[in-house]
N, C-alpha and C positions, 0 to 999 in steps of 0.2 A: 671794319678795317679793310676787308677784301675789296670793297668798292673804291676806297681811297687808293689802294695799291693799283687797282686796275686802271685808274685814271691818272697814274703817275709815270712819267718818263724820267730816267736818271741820266744826267750828263756828268761825266767824270773829267775833271781838268787834269791833263797829264802832259802839257806841252812845255813846261819849264825846264831850264837847264840845270838849276840847282848849283850855282857857282860855289857855294860854301861847302859842297860835298868834296871839292878838290878831286874830281874824277871826270873822265871823259864819258862815262856811262850816264845816260839819262837818269835823273834822280829816281823816277818811279820804278826803275828796274833794279835798284839796289835791293838786296834781300833782307828780310827780317822774318824770324820764325820759319825759316826754310823756303820762303818763296818771295817773289818781287812785291814791293809795296802795292803796286797797282792791282796785282792779283788778289790781294786781301780785300780791296775795295770792291772789285767786281764780284767776288764771292759773296760779300755781304749784301750787295744789291740783288743778286740772284736769289739769295736765301729769303729775302723779303717777298719774293714772288714778282718782282718788277720784270716785265717781259721785254721792254725795249731799253737798251743801255747804249748811250752814245759816248765815245771817248774822244776827247780833243787832244791831238798829239801835235808836237812841234819840233823841239830840239832832238835831232837824231831820231826822228819819227819812224823811220824805216825799221829801226831796231825794236821800237815799242810795238809797232804794227806786227812784226814777225812774232814777237813774244806773245801777242794776244790772238794769234791766228786761230786757235781752237776754242776761243771764248764766245764766239757768236755775238760779237758786239759790232756796232756801227762805228766807223772811223771818220773823223773830220780833221782836216789839217788846219793848223794855225801857222802859216808860213813865217810870219814875223811875230816874235813874242812881245806883244805890246800891252800885256796886262790881262787880268781876269775878265774884265768887261769885253775886251777885244776877243778873247777866247770864246765867250758865249755868242758873240756876233756871228761866228763861223757856223753856228748850228741853225741859223735862221731858215735856210732853204729846206732843211730836213723837218723843221717844226712849224712851217708856215701855216699848216692846216690843223695844228694842235691847239686846243683851247683849255686844257685842264691844268694839272700841276707839274711843274718842272722841279725836280730835286737835283740840286747841284752838290756834288761830292768832290773832294780833293783826292787826287791820286797818291798823295804823300801822307795821308792820314789812315794808316792801315787797320787800326783796331777799334774804330767806331762801332758801337754795338747796334744791333737791329732794334733793341728796345729804345735807344735814344732817337733813332731815326723815326720810329713809329710815333714816339712822343712828339717829335717835331711836326710830323705830318698831321697828327690829330689836332695839335694846337693851331696849326695853319688853317685847317678846315673849321674848327670850332670858333675861332676868332674872326672868321671870314676876312682874313688878312690878304693883302696883295703880295706881301712878302713876309717870310718868317725866317729868322736867323738862329742857328744853334750857337750858344755861347758857353763859356766856362769861366770860372774865377781862378786866378793864379796869384801867387805871392809877388812875382816879378813879371810885369806885363810888358817889359821892354821889347820892342820889335813887333808887337802885335797891334792890330786895329782895336781901338777902344769903343765900347758900346755906350752911347750917350742916350739915356732914357728921358722921356718927357713926363709930364704930370700924370697922365692916365696909365703910366708904367708901360707904355709902348716904346718903340725905338724912334728917336728923333733923327739920329745920324750915326754913322760909323766913321770914326776918324783914324786914318792911318797914322802909325807912330811918327813918321817923318813930318806929318802935317799937324800933329797934336800940340795944343797949348800946354803950358805948365799945369794948369788945373786938370786938363783932360788926361795928361800923362799919369796923374794920380789914380785914375780909374783902373780897377783890377779886373773888371768883367771884360772879356775879350771876344772878338770874332773868331770862330773856329774855321770859317770858310765854307761851312755847310749851310745851305739855304733851301727854302721852298719859295717858288714864285708862281703866281697866277700867270699862265701863259698869255692870256688875252691882254694885249697892249704892252707886253714885256719888251719886245724887240723895238717898238717905238721909243721906249724909254732908253734902251741901249744906244740908240742913235743920237740921243741928246747929251750923253756924257762926253766930257772933254778931257784931253790929256794935259790939263793945265796945272799940273802938280810937279813936285820936285823930281819924281821918277819919270815924268813924261809918259805915263801909262794911262790906259783906260781902266779905272777901278770899277769893278762890279759893285762895290759898296756905295758908289755915288748914286746908284739907283734908289737907295733908301732915302737919301735927301730929296731926290726928285719926287718920290711918292709922297713924302710929307708936304712938299710944296703944293701938291695937287690935292691935299686933304685925304690921302689914302692911308689905310692902316698898315703899319709894319709891326709885327709881333716878335717876341724872342722867347726861347726856352733854353734852360741850361742842360747840358749833357748830364746823364745820370751818374757818371763818375768823371772826375777831372782828367785822369790820365788817358782815357780812351780817345779824347778829342785832340790829343797832341799830334802835331805834324812833324815831319822830318825836314830840317833845313841844313843839317851838317852831319858829318860822320860821328861826331860826339853825341848828338841827339839820337842818332840811329842806335848806337851802343847802349845809351841810357834807356831808351824805350824797350829795347830787347831785354835788358836786365829786369825792367819792371814786369814785362810779360812773362819772363821765365819764372819770376817769383809768384806768379799766379795771384795777382791782387783780386779783391772782390769785384766782380763785374756782373752786370744784370743778366747776361745770357751765357754765363759759364757755369 
């Protein structure tokens, strides 16, 4: 596992505004369990032993940058918030000579366990996949990207909720936003995705479809507990997740 970690760079997406938070504060700076959402994610990455952590900032980025001043992370700006794929595009200059594993984490998913991330990384290496996505199964998948699997039980595509068909909307396995990517060829794929969707954004998830078109392997693993992979999109979800955390549910690394 040490070798896998040594060959992994973490990229944390923290550029979004978080409209549903109804706050002028960047979403990742809202606090849970006593510290900003983004700080939990950085702490988890560091506890894994990942040496290089890149944070993509955007909306009111100066506030986020100031909050992370002591964290010894690299900062990349996403001047326009044009989606998750666009956010990763901003890291190309920093990663142009990197050829191993890129671990993508979300700055608004504070309680993802180290065990689930290790499980993801191990599956990515063991399956020799070009991409591996962390998933979870929920009762109500409304608003989430759905995982569409193919016959070998790999991932065929990830369909955003707005783009999903009636059949796809019935799928309860969802994308958590946490990924592993083989760095070689990754940015070439990002250049091929298009903002030809209802949100007019560059979806990182479109890379999965492109890889399948090229005959490349995309794997998936489920988080070890459902709640730890939950992200924050509203003040109500923030309160609910803090309540879950306070009640100390069973978690792999607690």
